[in-house]
N, C-alpha and C positions, 0 to 999 in steps of 0.2 A: 722448894715449897714443902715437900713431905717432911723434911728434916726439922721443920719448925711447927709441926702439928702432931699431937699425940693421937694415935688411932690404933684400933685392934688389927686393921688390915689396910694396906695401901695398894692402889692400882695406879701405876705410872705409865701413861701412854704417850707415844710420839710416833709419827709416821716416818721418821728418819730411821731406817734400818741400822746404819752404823752406830747411831747414838744409843739405841736400845741394846745393841750387841755389846757396846762398851760397858754399859751399866751391868749387864749380865756377867761380863768378864769380872767386874769388881765383886759381884755377888758370889761367884763360883770359885774364886781363887783366894788363897791365903794372902794376907797383907804383905808379909815379907817377900813372897814370890812376885807379887805385883811390883813392889819397889825395886827388887833386884832386876826384873825384866826392864823396867824403865831406865835404871842406871846403866845396864848393859847396852841398851840402844843408844843412849847418849854418848857412851864411850866409843861404841862401834863407829858411829857416824861423825864423831868429833863435834857434837852439837854444842853451840855456844850462842851468845847474843850477837856475834858478828860473823859466824861461819855460814854464809848463805849457801855455799856449795854443798856442805854437809846436809843442810835442811832440804835442798832440792833433791839430793840423792835419796834421802829418807822418804820424801813425798813420792818419788817415782816408785820406790820399792813398796810402799804402802799400797799404792794404787794397783800394783800387780798382785799383792797377796791379801789385802784388806784385813789385816789382823789388828786387834784392839790395842795391844801395847804400843805399836808404832803410831796408831792414831792418837793415843794419849800424849805422846812426845810431840807429835805434830801440833796438836792444839796448844800445848805448852809454849811453843815457839812461833806460832803463827801470829800474824798481825792482829793485835787486840785479843788474842786467844780465841779467835772466832772459828766457827765451824761452817764450812760451805762446800757443796759438791756440785759438779757440773752435770749436764744431762746424761752423761755416761756413768755417773756415780763416782767420779774421781774427785778426790779432795783437791781443791785448787786455791786455797788461801795463800797469799804471798807471805814471805818471811817477815817476822816482826823484828827487824834489825834494831839492836840496842834498846828494845822495849820489852820483849817477851822472852821468858825463859822459865825453866822448871826450878823455881827458887824455893827457899825454906818455907815460906808462907804457903805456896801452892802444895808442897809436900805435906804440910800439916793439915791443910784442908782436905787433901785426898785421903789421908789416914782417917780423919773424922767421917768422911763420906763412906768409905769402905766399912768402917765400924758400924755406922748406922744401918747401912744396907744389910749387913750380915746378922745384925741383932734383931731386926724387925721383919714382920710378915709383909713383904713387898712383892707384888707381881708386876713384872715389866712386860708391857704389851706393845706390839708394833702394828697398829691398825689405823685406818682412817677413823676419825672421831665419830663418824656416823655409824660405825659398826659396833660401838661400845654399848653393851646392854646396861640399862639403868633400872634398878628395882624400886627405888623410892626412899631408901633409908641412907643414901650416901650424902656426903658433902662433896660438891664438885667444884674444883678450881680449874679455870681455863685461862691460858695465856697464849692466845693464837698470834700468828704473824699479824702485824698491823698493815693492812692492805693500802692505807693512805700514806705509808712511809716507804723509804727505799732501803730498809735494812737488808743485809745479805741473805737472810733466811726467808725472805718473803716470796720467793719464786713459787708460783703455783697456787698462791692464796688469792682468791678473787672475791668479788661481791657475792657470788653464789655461796662460797664457803662461809662468809659472814652470815648470810641469810639462814643457811642450814644450821649453823651453830646457835643463832638466836632462837630458832624454832625448837631446837633440842633443849635449850635451857628453859624455855616456856613450858615444854612438856614435863621436864624434870621437876620444875617448880610445882606444877599441878599434881604431880605424884607425891609431893611432900619433901623433896630434896631441898637442901639449902645450897646456894651456889655463889661463887664470886668470879667475876670476869674482869681481867685486866685488859685495858685497851686505850688507844689514843683517840680522843675525839677531835683534836685539832693538831695538825702537824704542818709546819711551814705555811700556815694560813689556809690549809685545806681541811674542811670540816667533814667528818664522817657522819653525814646526816642520818643515814639509816639507823646506826647504833644509837645516835643521839636521841632520835625520836622514840625508838624502842625502849630506851632506858628510863623514860619519864615515868613508867609505871613501877619502877623499882627504886633503889636508893643509890645515888651517885656520890662517891667519895673522891674528892680531888686529891691527887698525889703530886708531890713535888720532888723530883729526882734530878740529879746532875749526872749526865753521861759524858764525862770529859773525854774518855777514850773514843767513844762512838762518834763524837762530834769533831774528830780530828780533821776531817776534810769538809765539814759542813760549811756552806756558804751563807745560807739564810739562817741566822741565829735568833729569829723571832720566837717568842715564847709559845710553846705548845701546851696542850692540856691532856695529861695522862690521868686516867681515872680507874677506880675499882668499882664495879657495879655489882650490888648484892640484892638478893630478894629478902633480906632481913635487915633490921636496924643494927 
């Protein structure tokens, strides 16, 4: 999101410590050193689209050392390139056989990401969203887990978190902030009534996206409703 917005200062927050640690790794290291580290790990473990044994060995070693270069290679080769950790903080995504790998497109995207991070004033923060101080002159974009869906990153996000986030956005709006909130109002026939009712005082923009990878195992393919809710037209 930050890469598509021009600003004097960016604050990027996530409560996933390994995720923020990875972004800080991109921020603090030279591009060539990052790419060399990735290539070295791929070679060391024989990582490919079919080598599950190498992937599992890499996953085991990452969970022992928790270093960012190994995590980047894991994400590159995990099922659907997804990021997920168990209750012990261990990366536990399965191997993305014949589907996921560190290809040329991903390399180019990474180069673009590293360049953007290092050229701009970005502060990476690892906090609960309720701990972020809001002054009143910010633009706030929130993309929380969708608690009425079953995505792998939804663990720990409940109705209470939804309620607290909505209250925070109300207060931010009163302070003069502009905000945008991405959410799913309908998923598999389940309505998020709380957000749906809350959003009536703001502007609801319907979004239409196709998540072909994410729906790989989806049984109920009934149409959902993803929206972006803003406090401005």
